[in-house]
N, C-alpha and C positions, 0 to 999 in steps of 0.2 A: 504493499500499500504506500502510495506516494504522499509525502508530507507537502501540503500546499500552504504557503503563507504569502505575505504581501510582496516578497521578492521573487516568488516563483514566476518563471517566464511562461506566458501562455503557450508558446511552442512546446515547452516541456510537458505541459498538461496534455496537449494534443498528441504528442509522441507516445505518452504513456497510455492514454485512454482512447485514442482514435478520435473520430469525428462525433463527439457527443453533442447531439442536437440541443439538449437543454443547456449545456455549457456555452455552445456557440451563440445561442440566443441571449444568454446573459451578457455576452460581449457584443451584442448587436449585430452578429453575423448570422443572417438567416440562410436557409437552404438555397443559396444561389451561387453560381460560379463553381470553380473547381476547388477540390480539397487543397491542391498545391498552392493555389492563390491565397487561400485562407492561411496556410502555414507561412507564406511569405509575409502577409500582413501581420501575423501574430508573432513573428520571430523575435522582435525587439520589445514587445510589450510585456510588462510585468502585471501581476494581479492588482497591485496598488495603483498603477497608472490607469488600468482599465476602469477600476472603480471610480477614480477621479473623473475620467472622461464621461462616464455615465451618471456622474453625480449621485452615486450610491455609497453610503457609508462603508468604509472598508470591512468592518466586522460583518455587516449584513451581506456584502458581496461574497466574502469568504464563506459564509454560511450557505448561501445559494449554491456556490461551487461545490462545497463538501457534499451537499445533498445530491447534486447531480452525479458526482463521482461515485457516491455510495450506491445510488440507483444502478448506475452502469456496472459496478462491481457485482452487485447481487444478481443482476440479469445474466452476466457472464458465468457466474457460478451455477446458476439454475438451468442453464441451457447451453 
């Protein structure tokens, strides 16, 4: 299980968990375009920066992320 904090790069989250729709939507990237384009856009972004851009308090943003990741992990274990 990956530890996600304010300094975690979005690209690292995507590499670890793949194209998590819930997470991508948290970052304002909807199901459009290519996965590689998203990776390019997310490469330099940190969780803290993304929270600022979306004007979401960092702790709230991290909570949303953790929930999305936990959901993804439970899905992958069950199927």
